[in-house]
C-alpha positions in Angstrom: 39.7 241.0 66.0 38.6 243.9 68.1 39.4 243.7 71.8 36.4 243.6 74.1 36.5 244.4 77.8 34.9 242.7 80.7 33.1 244.5 83.6 36.2 243.7 85.7 38.5 245.4 83.1 36.3 248.5 83.2 36.3 248.5 87.0 40.1 248.1 87.0 40.9 251.1 84.9 38.0 253.4 85.7 38.1 252.9 89.5 34.3 252.4 89.5 32.9 249.4 91.2 31.1 246.5 89.5 27.9 247.6 91.2 28.3 251.1 89.8 29.0 249.9 86.3 25.9 247.6 86.5 23.8 250.5 87.6 25.1 252.5 84.6 24.0 249.6 82.4 20.5 249.6 83.9 20.3 253.4 83.5 21.5 253.2 79.8 24.6 255.3 80.6 26.8 252.3 79.6 26.2 250.1 76.6 27.5 246.6 76.2 26.6 243.1 75.0 26.1 240.0 77.0 28.2 237.1 75.6 27.7 233.7 77.2 26.2 235.4 80.3 29.0 237.9 80.8 29.0 241.6 79.9 31.5 242.6 77.1 32.2 246.1 76.1 33.7 247.4 72.9 36.3 250.2 72.7 33.5 252.4 71.5 31.3 251.5 74.5 34.3 252.5 76.8 34.8 255.7 74.9 31.2 256.7 75.4 31.5 256.0 79.1 34.5 258.3 79.3 32.4 261.0 77.7 29.5 260.7 80.2 29.7 263.7 82.6 28.5 261.8 85.7 30.8 258.9 85.1 33.7 261.2 84.5 33.1 262.9 87.8 32.9 259.5 89.6 36.1 258.3 88.0 37.8 261.6 88.9 36.7 261.2 92.6 38.0 257.6 92.6 41.4 258.7 91.1 41.7 261.5 93.7 40.9 259.0 96.5 43.5 256.6 95.2 46.2 259.3 95.4 45.0 260.5 98.8 45.0 257.0 100.2 48.5 256.5 99.0 49.6 259.7 100.7 48.1 258.6 104.0 49.3 255.0 103.7 52.8 255.3 105.1 53.6 251.8 104.0 57.1 250.5 105.0 57.8 248.9 101.6 59.2 250.8 98.6 56.1 252.0 96.8 55.3 254.9 94.6 52.3 256.7 93.0 52.8 258.0 89.6 50.4 260.4 87.8 51.3 260.8 84.1 49.5 262.8 81.4 50.2 261.3 78.0 49.4 263.3 74.8 47.5 261.0 72.5 44.9 261.6 69.8 41.6 259.8 69.7 42.9 257.2 67.2 45.9 256.2 69.4 43.9 256.3 72.7 42.4 252.8 72.3 45.8 251.3 71.6 47.4 253.1 74.6 44.6 252.0 76.9 44.9 248.4 75.8 48.7 248.3 76.1 48.5 249.7 79.6 45.7 247.4 80.7 47.5 244.3 79.3 50.8 245.3 81.0 49.2 246.0 84.4 47.2 242.7 84.2 50.5 240.8 83.7 51.6 242.0 87.2 48.8 240.0 88.9 47.5 242.7 91.2 50.9 244.2 92.2 50.0 247.6 90.7 46.9 249.7 91.0 45.9 251.4 87.8 43.5 254.2 86.9 42.9 255.7 83.5 41.0 258.5 82.0 41.0 260.2 78.6 39.9 263.7 77.6 41.0 267.0 76.1 43.5 269.2 77.9 43.2 273.0 78.1 44.5 273.4 74.5 41.9 270.9 73.1 44.5 268.2 72.6 43.7 264.6 73.5 45.3 263.5 76.7 45.3 260.2 78.7 45.8 260.5 82.5 47.3 257.4 84.0 47.7 256.8 87.7 49.9 253.8 88.7 50.4 252.9 92.4 52.5 250.0 93.6 56.0 248.7 94.1 58.4 251.3 92.6 60.2 248.8 90.4 57.0 247.5 88.8 55.6 251.0 88.3 58.9 252.0 86.6 58.8 248.9 84.4 55.2 249.7 83.3 56.2 253.3 82.6 59.1 252.2 80.5 56.7 250.2 78.3 54.5 253.2 77.5 
């Protein structure tokens, strides 16, 4: 059975708000299906969102803001912000995204997660993952990827 994503899942790994995603639905920039009154998105729907230029710029701005906020935070606890580029082809991208999303969701909000996929300068597929949270949790998630 193919995994479908909720609007909350998309908001979690794109950094876009529910409101922005709903606007994208109205504009036709995001496709999905309503199931029992809730929006559900296939991996293909998510892939098309990552290809939309405007959405990509918005996701990039949110990722940059997340890192900047971390740098300004000055929290007393042991926290880290990790930015990792993972080489992955289009076929493996969906599995990587799902594995990361499942792993972060198990931490019940302890780790902030941002994800994007595109081609690097050489034309190779690359996923950029930003994890922010308690150092031990981020390291644990990183070990699983």
